Phi, psi and omega in degrees: 000133180279146182269348181097342177272166178222157172251163176234131178237144180276140177267171179296337180272002177093359178276195181239135175256121184284134176245141181243128180291141181223170176051055177069023179083009181268346178230164176222135180255136174239153172255108184241116182054032181081007180249142174288132178228107188240121182227166176288156188286358173288344175265114192244160178298162005282140176261129183236117171295128183235357178178154175202156181177197181298333182286336183143196181243134182239131177230146172266139182206168184256132172279113186292340181279325182253347183066018178259147176277134182232166175251132179243124178255126174263125173252100184282147180049050190294344186244022180292330175215156188292325183296311180292322179297317181292325178298319178295314179296321180298316178300315180297312183297316182295311183290330176292327183282327183281148176217086185213137186296340181261006177243124184304139185257143170275124181267334185191152166237114187295125180288125181299146181295327181225119181297322185289338179249016182294117179218342178248139180250131178243112181252131182256125181241162167295144184273124178273144181291329183203181174217175185299321181301314181292325178296314182295320185275348183288162179268000180291127178297138177251117179278170177297327177297320176302312183297317179301312183296317181297315180293320180299316181292325176298312181292323178297321176292326178293326181293329184306313185271008186305305180287328181305314186269354187051045187294144167281163179298331181293307180300323178294325181293331176299319179296320179298319177301316181298318179294322177299318177298320179296318178300316178295324181288325176294321182291323184261347182062032176203160180304141184281318180233073185280063183290144177285333177203180186293331178292313179297320181295319178297323177296316179298322179296311183290332176296330180272307188264358180090153178289140182287146173275176184300324181296330182278354180262002184298333182286343179284120184282336185269128175297323180296321179295318179296317179297321181297314182295322182295329184274358178287157175306141182268136180230147173270150181297135175285157171284115183297328180295331177282319180292326182235070188295335183264004185272142175306132180305325178293324177293322177298318179298316178297317180298317180296328179283337177276317184271073178242132186300312181281115183299334180288346182255000178285155175297144178275170179299313180297319178296321179295320178296332179270359183295145181307330181298332183249015187298329182286345183249337186298127178214101186300334181280353180236032179229072188287157172235158176290140185262346181245132180292154181272145181263118181258027184303327183291350180280358182301137183303334182279357181288115184271171177301320181293323177294318178297318178301318179297320180293320178290322175303314180296325177296320179293326179290330177299321178281328185227077186291336182276137178301146181257000179213000000 
């Protein structure tokens, strides 16, 4: 129920987004891009829409208690299906468990005004100054020192959850591949494998790193997957120095060790941190890992949407133990 009073929030275009107080003045609703955005009144204007997509809608707003600007992501209709609901819970659980300066922190989960009508999740994060897309697309020159520092911090952040997740070497290797792609994208200032679909993307990958031999396909559990990869056009590995002519030779060596088709043959996080390219930054005493393993009990197949909703509700109550209505 609206109280009749209003808040004013600034938009990215410099205009004002009108907010209407609800639930006895304890919440405020905004209309952002035609979407309802409802938060507790401790989050005050100016409100700035900063992103939207399949994941939800993100707005920057000010926490009146701390005076810091934060980012709030709305995940609408979060419990319509179990896969998306579990993805939201997994994100909350993982980020709540981690405590590392290179891993974005959850500052709050807004407690819904009514548990029985709870369907949208609002997660409050620390606000980042930029993201990888803006870095790649910006006109600011990136020096080799920039790249070294950026890669070191990425790998340092990757090392943090190693023990936490009880990761297998395969899952950890996926992260290394992702970091390698980021290194290549920073060097070229464009996506490394901009595939139109998975077939096109696989072709772009093999055009760069070469088609895998049979020994490199051993990690694929599916016979059909192995047969599919074998029937693709065959390519020889490109010279990375030609593909990335302005890149530091040490960075090229690190990149080649990351972008390896067989995940079991990729460089590990610890090995990458010890690589000569990062030798000026590497400090084993300042590269912490989580000491307690993460509990994945909620991943059980029998976990229903209603159970997930209850678990997310409890997470919001941890941040906001006092009833809001």
